[in-house]
TORPA-4810 file (N, C-alpha, C, O; in nm, 3 decimals):
<nodes>
NODE_1_0.084_-0.118_0.000_0.000_0.000_0.000_0.088_0.124_0.000_0.188_0.128_0.072_M
NODE_2_0.054_0.220_-0.076_0.130_0.343_-0.089_0.037_0.460_-0.057_-0.068_0.473_-0.118_L
NODE_3_0.076_0.544_0.039_-0.007_0.656_0.085_-0.149_0.606_0.113_-0.246_0.654_0.056_H
NODE_4_-0.157_0.509_0.203_-0.284_0.446_0.230_-0.291_0.404_0.377_-0.190_0.401_0.446_N
NODE_5_-0.412_0.372_0.422_-0.432_0.325_0.559_-0.550_0.229_0.557_-0.651_0.256_0.492_C
NODE_6_-0.537_0.117_0.629_-0.653_0.030_0.638_-0.740_0.071_0.756_-0.701_0.155_0.837_N
NODE_7_-0.857_0.011_0.766_-0.953_0.051_0.868_-0.911_0.007_1.008_-0.829_-0.084_1.023_S
NODE_8_-0.966_0.072_1.109_-0.945_0.038_1.250_-1.030_-0.085_1.275_-1.153_-0.078_1.269_W
NODE_9_-0.966_-0.199_1.303_-1.038_-0.325_1.312_-0.967_-0.423_1.405_-0.856_-0.397_1.451_H
NODE_10_-1.034_-0.536_1.433_-0.974_-0.646_1.509_-0.980_-0.771_1.422_-1.073_-0.789_1.344_R
NODE_11_-0.880_-0.857_1.436_-0.878_-0.984_1.365_-0.928_-1.094_1.459_-0.905_-1.086_1.580_D
NODE_12_-0.995_-1.196_1.407_-1.047_-1.302_1.494_-0.939_-1.395_1.549_-0.960_-1.461_1.651_P
NODE_13_-0.824_-1.401_1.483_-0.716_-1.488_1.528_-0.585_-1.410_1.531_-0.575_-1.305_1.468_E
NODE_14_-0.485_-1.460_1.603_-0.355_-1.393_1.604_-0.293_-1.393_1.465_-0.316_-1.485_1.386_P
NODE_15_-0.215_-1.292_1.434_-0.149_-1.281_1.304_0.000_-1.255_1.325_0.040_-1.178_1.413_R
NODE_16_0.078_-1.321_1.245_0.224_-1.305_1.244_0.258_-1.211_1.129_0.212_-1.233_1.016_L
NODE_17_0.338_-1.108_1.154_0.378_-1.013_1.050_0.529_-1.025_1.027_0.607_-1.026_1.122_H
NODE_18_0.568_-1.033_0.900_0.709_-1.034_0.861_0.727_-0.923_0.758_0.694_-0.943_0.641_I
NODE_19_0.778_-0.806_0.798_0.801_-0.698_0.702_0.915_-0.735_0.605_1.023_-0.776_0.648_P
NODE_20_0.890_-0.722_0.477_0.988_-0.752_0.373_1.048_-0.623_0.317_1.170_-0.610_0.307_I
NODE_21_0.962_-0.529_0.282_1.004_-0.397_0.233_0.927_-0.294_0.313_0.805_-0.305_0.326_V
NODE_22_0.995_-0.195_0.367_0.926_-0.093_0.446_0.997_0.041_0.429_1.099_0.050_0.360_T
NODE_23_0.944_0.143_0.492_1.003_0.277_0.489_0.963_0.349_0.617_0.871_0.304_0.685_N
NODE_24_1.029_0.459_0.651_0.999_0.528_0.778_0.855_0.577_0.791_0.810_0.603_0.903_P
NODE_25_0.783_0.590_0.681_0.644_0.635_0.688_0.546_0.521_0.705_0.425_0.544_0.713_G
NODE_26_0.596_0.398_0.710_0.511_0.280_0.726_0.498_0.249_0.875_0.595_0.212_0.940_S
NODE_27_0.377_0.265_0.929_0.355_0.253_1.073_0.241_0.157_1.105_0.154_0.133_1.022_L
NODE_28_0.245_0.103_1.225_0.144_0.008_1.272_0.092_0.059_1.406_0.171_0.091_1.495_F
NODE_29_-0.038_0.066_1.420_-0.101_0.114_1.543_-0.182_0.000_1.603_-0.272_-0.053_1.537_V
NODE_30_-0.150_-0.039_1.727_-0.226_-0.144_1.798_-0.267_-0.087_1.933_-0.183_-0.045_2.013_V
NODE_31_-0.398_-0.086_1.958_-0.451_-0.034_2.085_-0.391_0.102_2.120_-0.349_0.124_2.234_N
NODE_32_-0.387_0.190_2.024_-0.339_0.327_2.038_-0.188_0.337_2.063_-0.140_0.442_2.106_H
NODE_33_-0.114_0.231_2.036_0.033_0.232_2.048_0.092_0.227_1.907_0.067_0.134_1.832_H
NODE_34_0.170_0.329_1.873_0.229_0.341_1.740_0.366_0.276_1.737_0.447_0.297_1.828_L
NODE_35_0.393_0.195_1.633_0.524_0.131_1.621_0.565_0.123_1.475_0.481_0.134_1.385_T
NODE_36_0.691_0.103_1.453_0.750_0.085_1.320_0.807_-0.056_1.317_0.890_-0.091_1.400_Y
NODE_37_0.763_-0.137_1.221_0.811_-0.275_1.210_0.927_-0.278_1.111_0.910_-0.251_0.992_L
NODE_38_1.045_-0.311_1.161_1.165_-0.314_1.077_1.162_-0.428_0.977_1.112_-0.537_1.008_L
NODE_39_1.214_-0.405_0.858_1.225_-0.509_0.755_1.362_-0.574_0.766_1.446_-0.560_0.677_A
NODE_40_1.384_-0.646_0.876_1.513_-0.712_0.898_1.492_-0.863_0.919_1.572_-0.928_0.985_D
NODE_41_1.384_-0.916_0.862_1.345_-1.057_0.874_1.306_-1.095_1.018_1.309_-1.212_1.055_W
NODE_42_1.271_-0.995_1.097_1.215_-1.023_1.229_1.070_-1.066_1.213_1.004_-1.029_1.116_S
NODE_43_1.021_-1.143_1.309_0.882_-1.185_1.313_0.814_-1.105_1.422_0.868_-1.091_1.532_F
NODE_44_0.696_-1.051_1.393_0.624_-0.970_1.490_0.486_-1.030_1.516_0.417_-1.072_1.423_Y
NODE_45_0.446_-1.033_1.643_0.309_-1.068_1.683_0.250_-0.940_1.743_0.251_-0.923_1.865_F
NODE_46_0.198_-0.851_1.660_0.158_-0.718_1.709_0.025_-0.712_1.784_-0.021_-0.603_1.815_P
NODE_47_-0.037_-0.823_1.815_-0.161_-0.819_1.892_-0.280_-0.777_1.809_-0.357_-0.690_1.850_G
NODE_48_-0.296_-0.837_1.692_-0.401_-0.796_1.600_-0.541_-0.837_1.643_-0.638_-0.807_1.573_T
NODE_49_-0.555_-0.907_1.757_-0.688_-0.935_1.809_-0.744_-0.813_1.883_-0.863_-0.807_1.913_Q
NODE_50_-0.656_-0.717_1.911_-0.699_-0.586_1.962_-0.719_-0.493_1.843_-0.680_-0.525_1.731_G
NODE_51_-0.780_-0.379_1.867_-0.801_-0.284_1.758_-0.667_-0.236_1.704_-0.576_-0.206_1.781_Y
NODE_52_-0.655_-0.230_1.571_-0.530_-0.190_1.507_-0.555_-0.140_1.365_-0.663_-0.158_1.308_H
NODE_53_-0.453_-0.075_1.311_-0.455_-0.030_1.172_-0.310_-0.017_1.125_-0.220_0.007_1.206_A
NODE_54_-0.289_-0.032_0.998_-0.157_-0.012_0.938_-0.168_0.105_0.840_-0.270_0.121_0.772_A
NODE_55_-0.064_0.186_0.833_-0.066_0.298_0.740_0.071_0.315_0.677_0.173_0.282_0.736_L
NODE_56_0.070_0.367_0.556_0.194_0.397_0.486_0.189_0.541_0.439_0.122_0.572_0.340_N
NODE_57_0.258_0.627_0.509_0.267_0.767_0.469_0.395_0.795_0.394_0.426_0.910_0.364_G
NODE_58_0.471_0.690_0.363_0.599_0.706_0.295_0.586_0.717_0.144_0.477_0.709_0.089_G
NODE_59_0.701_0.736_0.080_0.704_0.753_-0.065_0.734_0.622_-0.138_0.739_0.620_-0.261_K
NODE_60_0.754_0.513_-0.062_0.781_0.383_-0.123_0.678_0.283_-0.074_0.621_0.298_0.034_K
NODE_61_0.657_0.181_-0.153_0.564_0.075_-0.114_0.621_-0.005_0.002_0.742_-0.009_0.021_R
NODE_62_0.533_-0.067_0.078_0.578_-0.159_0.182_0.512_-0.295_0.156_0.400_-0.303_0.106_C
NODE_63_0.584_-0.400_0.192_0.536_-0.536_0.171_0.557_-0.614_0.301_0.667_-0.617_0.355_V
NODE_64_0.451_-0.676_0.349_0.458_-0.762_0.467_0.401_-0.898_0.432_0.304_-0.908_0.357_H
NODE_65_0.461_-1.002_0.485_0.399_-1.134_0.482_0.315_-1.141_0.610_0.366_-1.119_0.719_I
NODE_66_0.187_-1.172_0.595_0.097_-1.180_0.709_0.040_-1.321_0.713_-0.017_-1.369_0.614_V
NODE_67_0.055_-1.387_0.828_0.009_-1.525_0.843_-0.094_-1.530_0.956_-0.065_-1.491_1.069_V
NODE_68_-0.214_-1.578_0.925_-0.317_-1.598_1.027_-0.289_-1.731_1.096_-0.276_-1.834_1.031_A
NODE_69_-0.279_-1.727_1.228_-0.248_-1.847_1.306_-0.377_-1.911_1.355_-0.448_-1.856_1.439_L
NODE_70_-0.406_-2.026_1.301_-0.529_-2.097_1.335_-0.491_-2.229_1.399_-0.415_-2.307_1.341_S
NODE_71_-0.544_-2.254_1.514_-0.513_-2.378_1.585_-0.633_-2.415_1.672_-0.712_-2.328_1.709_Y
NODE_72_-0.647_-2.544_1.703_-0.763_-2.582_1.785_-0.748_-2.530_1.928_-0.636_-2.521_1.979_P
NODE_73_-0.858_-2.497_1.993_-0.850_-2.451_2.131_-0.800_-2.564_2.223_-0.825_-2.681_2.198_P
NODE_74_-0.729_-2.526_2.327_-0.679_-2.623_2.424_-0.795_-2.663_2.514_-0.863_-2.577_2.570_V
NODE_75_-0.817_-2.793_2.526_-0.921_-2.842_2.615_-0.859_-2.937_2.717_-0.757_-2.999_2.691_T
NODE_76_-0.922_-2.947_2.832_-0.866_-3.037_2.934_-0.943_-3.166_2.944_-0.909_-3.252_3.025_S
</nodes>
């Protein structure tokens, strides 16, 4: 996304984010906490089950691999 922002929303399951290409204008907001996800092959669990949005105010595109983590609930 270039000069764009997605809606303020929650995801039903946890999501893993791996930034591949980013820029200083690419930001992630989770529960009113602003952060910058580095594109250094780090894996991030930004808490997407809480309200969040991603925005790119930079002049270059950003690319993230996003993986929805689905697993059966733990039962006793």
